[in-house]
C-alpha positions in Angstrom: 0.0 0.1 0.0 1.3 3.6 -0.6 1.0 4.9 2.9 4.3 6.6 2.9 3.5 9.2 0.3 2.4 12.6 1.4 -1.4 14.3 0.6 0.1 16.4 -2.0 1.4 13.3 -3.8 -1.3 11.5 -3.3 -3.6 14.4 -5.1 -0.7 14.8 -8.0 -1.4 10.8 -8.7 -4.8 10.7 -8.5 -4.8 14.0 -11.2 -2.3 11.9 -13.7 -4.3 8.6 -13.0 -7.8 10.5 -14.1 -5.8 12.7 -16.9 -4.7 9.0 -18.6 -8.1 7.6 -18.1 -9.7 10.4 -20.1 -6.9 10.3 -22.5 -7.5 6.7 -23.0 -11.4 7.4 -23.6 -11.0 10.4 -25.7 -10.3 8.4 -29.1 -13.3 6.2 -28.5 -15.4 9.0 -29.7 -13.8 9.0 -32.8 -14.8 5.2 -33.4 -17.6 2.9 -33.8 -19.2 1.9 -30.8 -17.7 -1.5 -30.7 -14.4 0.3 -29.3 -15.9 1.4 -26.4 -15.2 -1.8 -24.5 -11.4 -1.8 -25.1 -11.6 2.6 -24.3 -12.9 1.7 -21.0 -10.8 -1.1 -20.1 -7.7 0.8 -20.9 -8.7 3.8 -19.2 -9.6 1.7 -16.1 -6.0 -0.1 -16.3 -4.4 3.2 -16.4 -6.2 4.9 -13.5 -5.8 1.9 -11.7 -1.8 1.6 -12.0 -1.2 5.3 -11.7 -3.8 6.0 -8.6 -2.7 5.7 -5.1 -4.1 3.5 -3.0 -6.1 2.6 -0.6 -8.8 5.4 -1.7 -11.3 5.2 1.0 -11.8 1.4 1.6 -11.0 0.4 -1.8 -7.2 -1.2 -1.5 -4.4 -1.9 -4.3 -5.9 -5.2 -3.9 -9.3 -4.6 -5.1 -8.5 -2.5 -7.7 -6.4 -4.8 -9.4 -8.3 -7.9 -8.9 -11.5 -5.7 -10.4 -9.3 -4.5 -13.3 -7.6 -8.1 -14.0 -11.5 -9.7 -13.8 -12.7 -7.0 -16.2 -9.9 -7.8 -18.4 -10.7 -11.7 -18.8 -14.2 -11.1 -19.2 -13.4 -8.6 -22.4 -11.1 -11.4 -23.6 -13.6 -14.4 -23.5 -16.9 -12.5 -24.1 -15.5 -10.5 -27.3 -17.1 -7.2 -26.6 -16.5 -5.1 -30.0 -14.7 -5.8 -33.2 -11.1 -7.3 -32.4 -9.6 -4.9 -34.8 -10.4 -1.7 -33.3 -8.6 -3.0 -29.8 -5.2 -2.4 -31.5 -5.2 1.5 -30.4 -5.7 0.7 -26.6 -3.9 -2.2 -26.4 -0.1 -1.0 -25.7 -1.8 1.0 -22.9 -3.7 -1.6 -21.2 -0.8 -4.1 -21.4 1.5 -1.6 -20.1 -1.0 -0.4 -17.4 -1.5 -4.4 -16.3 2.4 -5.1 -16.1 2.6 -1.9 -13.5 -0.5 -3.0 -11.9 1.1 -6.7 -11.9 4.4 -5.3 -10.4 2.7 -3.2 -7.8 0.5 -5.8 -6.5 3.7 -8.3 -6.0 5.9 -5.4 -4.1 2.7 -3.9 -2.0 0.1 -6.2 -1.2 0.5 -7.9 1.7 -0.4 -11.3 3.0 -1.4 -14.3 1.4 -3.8 -12.3 -1.3 -0.7 -11.1 -2.8 -0.6 -14.7 -4.7 -4.1 -14.6 -5.2 -4.3 -10.8 -6.9 -1.0 -11.1 -8.7 -2.1 -14.4 -10.7 -5.4 -12.9 -11.6 -3.4 -9.7 -12.5 -0.6 -11.6 -14.7 -3.3 -13.9 -16.2 -5.1 -10.9 -17.7 -1.9 -9.5 -18.9 -0.6 -12.9 -20.5 -3.7 -13.5 -21.8 -4.7 -10.0 -23.2 -3.6 -11.0 -26.7 -6.4 -13.5 -27.0 -8.8 -10.8 -27.7 -7.3 -10.4 -30.9 -6.5 -14.1 -31.9 -9.8 -15.7 -30.2 -12.0 -13.6 -32.2 -10.4 -12.4 -35.3 -11.4 -14.9 -38.5 -7.7 -15.3 -39.8 -6.2 -16.6 -36.7 -7.0 -19.6 -34.6 -5.4 -21.7 -31.3 -2.0 -21.5 -32.7 -1.6 -18.1 -33.1 -3.5 -17.4 -29.4 -0.8 -19.9 -27.9 2.1 -18.3 -29.5 0.9 -14.7 -28.5 0.2 -15.7 -25.1 4.1 -17.2 -24.7 5.0 -14.2 -26.0 3.4 -11.9 -23.2 4.6 -14.4 -20.5 8.0 -12.9 -20.4 7.6 -9.5 -19.8 4.6 -10.2 -17.3 7.4 -12.7 -15.6 9.8 -9.7 -15.6 7.0 -7.1 -14.1 6.2 -10.0 -11.7 10.2 -10.3 -10.9 10.8 -6.8 -10.4 7.8 -6.5 -7.9 9.4 -9.5 -5.5 13.0 -7.9 -6.0 11.5 -4.4 -4.7 9.4 -6.3 -2.3 12.6 -7.9 -0.8 14.4 -4.7 -0.4 11.5 -3.0 1.7 11.7 -5.9 3.5 15.0 -5.5 4.3 14.9 -1.7 4.5 12.0 -2.0 7.2 14.0 -4.9 9.3 16.8 -2.6 9.1 15.1 0.5 10.6 13.5 -1.8 13.1 16.9 -3.3 14.2 18.3 0.4 14.2 15.7 1.4 16.6 16.1 -1.6 18.6 20.0 -1.2 19.1 19.2 2.6 19.9 16.9 1.4 22.7 19.0 -1.0 24.1 22.2 1.6 24.1 19.7 3.9 25.9 18.6 1.4 28.4 22.4 0.4 29.1 23.4 4.1 29.5 20.4 4.7 31.6 21.0 2.2 34.1 24.7 2.3 33.9 25.6 6.2 34.6 21.9 7.5 35.6 21.2 5.1 38.3 24.6 4.9 39.2 24.5 8.8 40.2 20.8 8.4 41.6 22.2 5.7 44.4 24.8 8.1 45.0 22.3 10.8 46.1 20.4 8.1 47.9 23.7 7.0 50.0 24.2 10.5 50.6 20.6 11.1 52.0 21.0 7.9 54.0 24.3 9.2 55.4 22.7 12.7 56.3 20.0 10.9 58.1 22.5 9.4 60.6 24.9 12.3 60.9 22.2 15.2 61.2 21.2 16.6 64.7 18.4 14.5 66.0 16.7 17.7 67.6 16.2 19.2 63.8 13.0 16.8 62.8 12.3 18.3 60.1 16.0 17.9 58.9 15.0 13.8 59.2 11.8 14.1 57.7 13.4 15.7 54.5 15.9 13.3 54.1 13.5 10.7 54.6 11.6 12.3 51.4 14.7 12.5 49.3 15.7 8.7 50.1 12.0 7.9 49.4 12.2 9.6 46.0 15.3 8.6 45.1 14.6 5.1 45.6 11.3 5.3 43.7 13.2 7.1 40.9 15.5 3.7 40.9 12.2 1.9 40.6 10.7 3.5 37.9 14.2 3.3 35.8 14.5 -0.5 36.3 11.1 -0.3 34.8 11.8 1.6 32.0 15.0 0.0 31.2 13.0 -3.3 30.9 10.6 -1.6 28.6 13.4 -0.5 26.7 15.2 -3.5 26.6 12.0 -5.7 25.6 11.2 -9.3 25.8 13.3 -11.9 23.7 16.0 -9.6 22.2 19.2 -11.1 20.6 22.4 -9.5 22.0 24.3 -7.0 20.0 26.9 -4.5 20.4 26.0 -1.1 19.2 28.6 1.6 19.8 28.2 3.5 23.1 27.9 7.1 23.0 31.1 7.4 25.1 33.7 4.5 25.7 35.5 3.7 29.0 38.3 1.2 29.9 40.1 -0.2 32.3 42.2 3.0 32.7 39.3 4.6 33.9 38.8 2.2 36.9 40.9 4.5 39.6 38.7 7.3 38.8 35.6 5.2 39.2 36.7 3.9 42.3 37.9 7.3 43.9 34.8 8.7 43.2 32.8 5.7 45.0 35.2 6.0 47.8 34.4 9.5 48.5 30.7 8.8 49.0 31.1 5.6 50.5 32.2 4.6 53.8 33.6 1.2 52.8 37.4 0.7 52.5 37.9 0.1 48.5 41.0 -1.7 46.8 42.0 -1.7 43.2 44.7 -3.7 42.1 45.3 -2.9 38.1 48.3 -3.7 36.4 49.9 -1.6 34.6 49.6 -3.3 31.4 46.1 -4.1 31.8 44.3 -1.0 30.2 46.5 -2.0 26.6 45.3 -5.3 26.2 41.5 -5.7 25.8 40.0 -4.0 22.6 38.3 -0.8 23.0 34.5 -2.5 23.3 36.0 -5.1 25.4 37.6 -2.5 27.8 34.4 -0.6 28.0 32.3 -3.5 28.9 35.0 -4.1 32.1 34.2 -0.8 33.1 30.4 -1.0 32.9 31.0 -4.6 35.1 32.6 -2.7 37.8 30.6 0.3 37.6 27.1 -2.5 37.7 28.9 -4.3 40.7 29.4 -1.0 42.6 26.0 0.2 42.2 25.0 -2.9 43.3 27.0 -2.6 46.5 25.1 0.8 47.0 21.7 -0.2 46.1 21.7 -3.4 48.3 24.6 -3.6 50.5 25.3 -0.2 51.7 26.8 -1.0 55.0 29.7 -3.2 53.3 33.1 -2.8 55.1 35.6 -3.5 52.2 35.5 -4.1 48.5 38.3 -5.4 46.6 38.3 -4.9 43.1 40.9 -6.6 40.8 42.1 -7.0 37.2 44.3 -9.5 36.3 45.8 -11.1 33.3 45.4 -14.9 32.7 47.0 -17.7 30.4 43.8 -17.7 28.3 44.8 -15.1 27.2 42.1 -13.2 28.6 41.7 -10.6 31.3 40.0 -11.4 34.5 37.8 -8.3 36.3 36.4 -9.4 39.8 34.4 -7.5 42.7 34.0 -8.4 45.7 31.9 -7.1 48.7 32.6 -8.2 52.2 29.0 -7.8 53.5 25.6 -9.0 53.5 22.8 -6.9 52.0 20.9 -5.0 54.5 17.6 -5.4 55.0 16.0 -2.3 53.9 18.1 -2.5 50.8 17.4 -5.7 50.2 13.3 -5.2 50.5 13.7 -2.8 47.5 12.1 -4.7 45.0 13.2 -4.4 40.7 16.7 -4.3 40.0 18.6 -7.2 37.8 18.3 -5.5 34.5 22.3 -4.0 34.5 23.5 -8.0 35.4 20.9 -9.3 32.4 22.3 -6.8 29.8 26.1 -6.9 31.2 25.9 -10.6 30.6 24.4 -10.7 27.0 27.6 -7.9 26.3 29.9 -10.5 27.7 28.9 -13.5 25.9 28.9 -11.4 22.8 32.4 -10.6 23.2 33.3 -14.3 23.8 33.7 -13.8 27.7 31.6 -14.9 30.6 30.3 -13.5 33.5 29.0 -14.7 37.2 27.3 -13.1 39.7 26.9 -14.6 43.2 27.6 -14.8 46.9 30.8 -15.2 48.2 31.3 -15.8 51.9 28.8 -13.2 53.8 28.8 -10.8 50.4 28.8 -11.2 47.0 31.3 -11.5 44.1 30.8 -10.4 40.3 33.8 -12.2 38.3 34.0 -11.4 34.5 36.3 -12.9 32.0 37.3 -11.5 28.7 39.1 -12.6 25.6 42.3 -10.7 25.2 43.6 -11.2 21.9 47.2 -10.8 21.4 47.6 -10.6 25.3 50.6 -13.0 26.7 50.3 -15.4 29.8 49.5 -13.5 33.0 49.9 -14.7 36.3 46.8 -14.2 37.8 43.4 -15.6 37.3 41.2 -13.2 39.3 
């Protein structure tokens, strides 16, 4: 269907369709009455081929099917003198071929095969209008004429099928690009915005314990800030889940900004400045140069997600150990361990898990592994990423 054209283009095509139909009908006034059927068929076929569909409740399939059926009826019924059809024959043939191409390209679903078959038959059998009813021709000439008309009909159908395939590929590419954009927004929203909001919540929680207990209004204000932050995190979880969608395949669109292992010290310093926990980072000097940029960005996000989860689910953590080590795979292992059990209030917050789900897909797409689970009294996130060209290391993380 021609849903992609503007109203102005639709009106213009309607004008051209009307002009073509009028031009096809005009010569009939100068010919015997037997030419009327041929002129009307040519006019209808040209109008249907040039007009934009749908028009009201009439779709392209309806228009093409009706024109093709009428054309076949004229072929079989022998309306008019056969010799008079020669003036309109080329125009009706061209119009039927255009209709066939448009039907194969535009008509959706199973109806396409039926309507294309009827329209194609009308184009192939159009010469029979002359050979079946002319006194000097017979069945042999009819077979030869239909066989010759089969080639242009096949070309028109092939062009329509090719363009239909291109349209499907283009639509699929657009849908895929939009989905990738949604996934990128979801990852950045969770990885960075949630990280900062969690920092605000943590600051509010810390201020509640250090504020003067005499000022109850301050405590009430901080409680409201904390509650608002937690609600924002819940809303963000739902938003990220909606953006990611269900059943999507893992893919790796380029992020808006790449980070790497070299950015971990700054990340750890920012986290330590807002957390009472003791945070240690073990990062070999050559590790940032080992991973490819995309793998380095994924490793950074793994650490960021792990620290964000510590803030959200275990704010009472006393010590956090972050270790990056090269392995003999060759690969790079990244582990984040917090040595504390989640506190009751944090564990009671519903939602979450969207970040680890997305990271697991990112890591798997790069050929690595990601595991997360209990580790003694705390929690451990461990990521192993392949490092092309790196030599054997000394640690496994």
